[in-house]
N, C-alpha and C positions, 0 to 999 in steps of 0.2 A: 505494500500500500504505501508506503514512503516514497519508493520509485515513481509511482504513479502519482503520486500526490506532488512532488517535486514537478513534473511536467506541468501538471495542470496552475502550477505557481508561474511556471516560465510564460506558459500560453497568456494568462492575466496581466504578466507584465508587457508582454508585446503588447495587448489589445491598450493598456493603459499609456503606453509609450506612445501610440497613435492618437489615442485622445489629447496627450500633451500638446502633440503637434497642430493639431484641431484648435485646440484653445489657444496654442501660439498665432497661428494664422490669423484667428478671429481678432484677436488684441490687435494685429497689426494693421488690418484690413479696415475694420470698423473702428468709430469713435465714439465719444459719449453722448454725441448729439442723439443716438440711438432709442437713448431713455428719456429725453427732454420732454416727452406728452404723459409720461407716467407720474403718478404722486409718486412723492417723496415719503420713504420710511422714516418713524419716530426716529429709529436707532439713529440714522442718516441726521439728521436734526438736532440731535443732543450729543453727535460723536461718540457714540457708543464705545466704539473698538480704538485701540491705540493705531493702527495703521492709517496714513495719509490718504484723505479721499478725494484721488485725481479727478475731477469731474470731466475732464477733458478726454481721458481714455475710455474706452470700450470696458474695460476693466476697472471700474471704478477703486477697488481694493485688489490688487495684482496678487499676493501673495496668499490673501484671505481666499483667494477665488480658484489659484492655481491648487491648493492644498486640499480641496473639495475632491482632487481626483485619487485621494487616497481611498474615500469610501467606493470610488469606481473601480479601482483594483480590489478591494473587498466582496463587492457584489457581483464582480465577473467570475472571480475565483469561486465562491459559491454558488454560483449559476453553473459552471464546470463542475462542479462537485455533484451537484443535483442531476446533471445529464449523465455521468455515470453511474448514478444511483437508479436511474430510470432502467438501465439496462442488467441492472442485478436483480434477479426473478427469485435468487435464496438470500435474501438480507434477513439478519435477526436482530440487526439495530432498528430502533422505532423511527429514526428520522430517515435512515436509509430506504424503508418502507415508504415513508411518505415525501417523495422527491418535490412533488407538486408544492409543499409546503417551504421547503430548501429554495427552489426555485423564486418563491413570492419575497422570500428574505434577500437574495440576492438582487431581485427588482427594486427592493425598498432601498437595500445600499446605493443603487444606481440611481432610483429616484433622487434620494437623499444629496446626492452629488451634483446633480442639476437645477436641483430646487436651492441649494445652496449657492453654487455657482451665480445662479440668477441674481438671487440678491446681492451678495457681495459685488456682483460686476454693475449692477444696477442702482442698489440702495433704496430700492422702491418698497411700496408698500405690499403691493402684490408677490412682490419676491420675498418678502420677509415672511408673507403667510405661508408659500411654498416650503420655504427652507424648515419652517415650523411642523408642517402637516408631514416633511421628509422624516423628521426627529420623530413623533409619534408613530410613523408606519413602522419604522425600526422598533421602538419599543412594542407594541401591539403584535407583532409577529414574534418578537422573541419571548412576549411574557405568552404567547399561547404556545409557543414549542416548550416552555417550562411548563408549563400546565399539562400538556399532553404526557409529558414523561413520566410527571410526578403521579397521574392516573394513568398509569399506562396498562392496567387490566382491562380498561375500556378500546374495547376494538371498533376502529369506524370501516365501514364497507366503503366501495367507491365513490358511491352517491353522497355518502355523508361527509369523505373527505372535498368531493366539491363543492357542498354546501357551505362546508366550514370555509374554503378559500373564496366563495362568493361573498361569505359574510364578512370576512377579514375586510376585503376589498371596500365594502359598504362602510364598514366600520372606520376604516382608513378616509374615506371620503366624507364622514360626518363631522371627522375631527378640524376640518376645515372651519365649522362652526364653533364646533366646543371650545376651542382653544381663544377663542374669542370672547367665550363666557367665563371660561375658568382660568386661573392662574397658572402660567405655565411650570412656575415654580412647583406649585403643590402638584401637579398632575404628572410632572415627570419624576420629582421625588415619587411620587406613590408607584408609579412605576418601577421605579428602580429597587424601590425596597421589595414590591412585590415578587419581581425575576430573583431577587438576591435571595428570600425565604424560599421559594420554590427550587432554585439552584442548591441550595444548603440541605432541601429536605432530599432531593433526590440522589446527592452525595452521599447520604446514609441509607438511601435504599440500594444502591447499587455501588458502596466503596471499591469492591474488586473492579469494577469498570471503568468508573469515574476519576478523573485527574483532578486531585488537591490541588495542584499547581496552577491548573488552567485556571478553576474557578477562584482561586484567590489573585491571580493575574487580572483578570477582568475587573474584579471588586477594587483594587488598588488603582488600577490605571485610569477608571472613571473618577476615582478619589483626587487623580493627582490632576486629571485632566479639568475637573470642576474648579481646582485652585488656580490654575494656570488661567484658565478663562477669566477667574474673578479678578485676578492681576492685572492682565488686560485690560478689563473695562475700569478698572480703578487707576491706571495709568502707571501703575507700579515697574519700573525698569523699562518703562516703553521709549521705543525710537521709532517714529513715524515712518519714516524712510528706508528702513533696514528689510532686508528680503526675511527676515528672520521674527517672526510674529508670533504673539502669545495665541491668539485666536487660531492662527494656523497649527499651532501644535494641537488644542483644543482638538481640531479635525482629527489630527493624526491619533492621537491618545484614547478618544471617545471611538474611532472606530474601530484599533483595535481592540476594546475593552469588549466593544457590541458582537465582533468578528468571536473573541475567544470565549464569549458568553454563548456565541451558536457553536464552536467546537466543541466546548462541554460535552452537550448533548450529542453532536454528531460523529465524534470518533472516540471508542473505546480506549482505555487505555492498554498499551502492551504491556 
């Protein structure tokens, strides 16, 4: 499996490299006038993040836009894993038996990549909504994965799996409105705590198959990521023109945390 997984990682890197080129060309060919007719986000008006808002460029915040390609990489990698799972007819792992859910997880990563890229490139209100909806989509699917693994005795027919995927898609769309009503801090904290609790329960259910290191790494990374994001918002250690931005590091670390959260359930401990 390690050899096969390594080949999938290389393929994901190739696809991501191609997307880096696409981003670069877009930023060279287009300019900031593309976004002029759109409503500016509150985040832009109050200068929420450290990076300089260069309104003349197509990517108003270049580092914070390019760094979303970390989400693209993880999404493509999970989609490639899901494709392999579709071919496996004798899988024992619950996630391998439900490749549609893995595929949805991969799509959510890619959706977050483009939603957050849209926001940091344009600094518009609609871009900010797409960004947040991408964040919620990842948490919704990861929480569902955790629930299905904790309640592993519940078997799902093909029809039930399709209905679940449809329900999750509807729920993700609904969160476009939900996040305008409820505080994102409360909602995201609730999701994270729920995922942590379910992950812990599942670890004790299958200690011989689950990796404690992966679970702890996922927990620690999201805590570090959240701290770095807050430091960026508070403008501590801030250099607005540097290519190294705290919010960009948030993209990387939070993406790694979510991927490891998925990997905890998808890959059995050797």
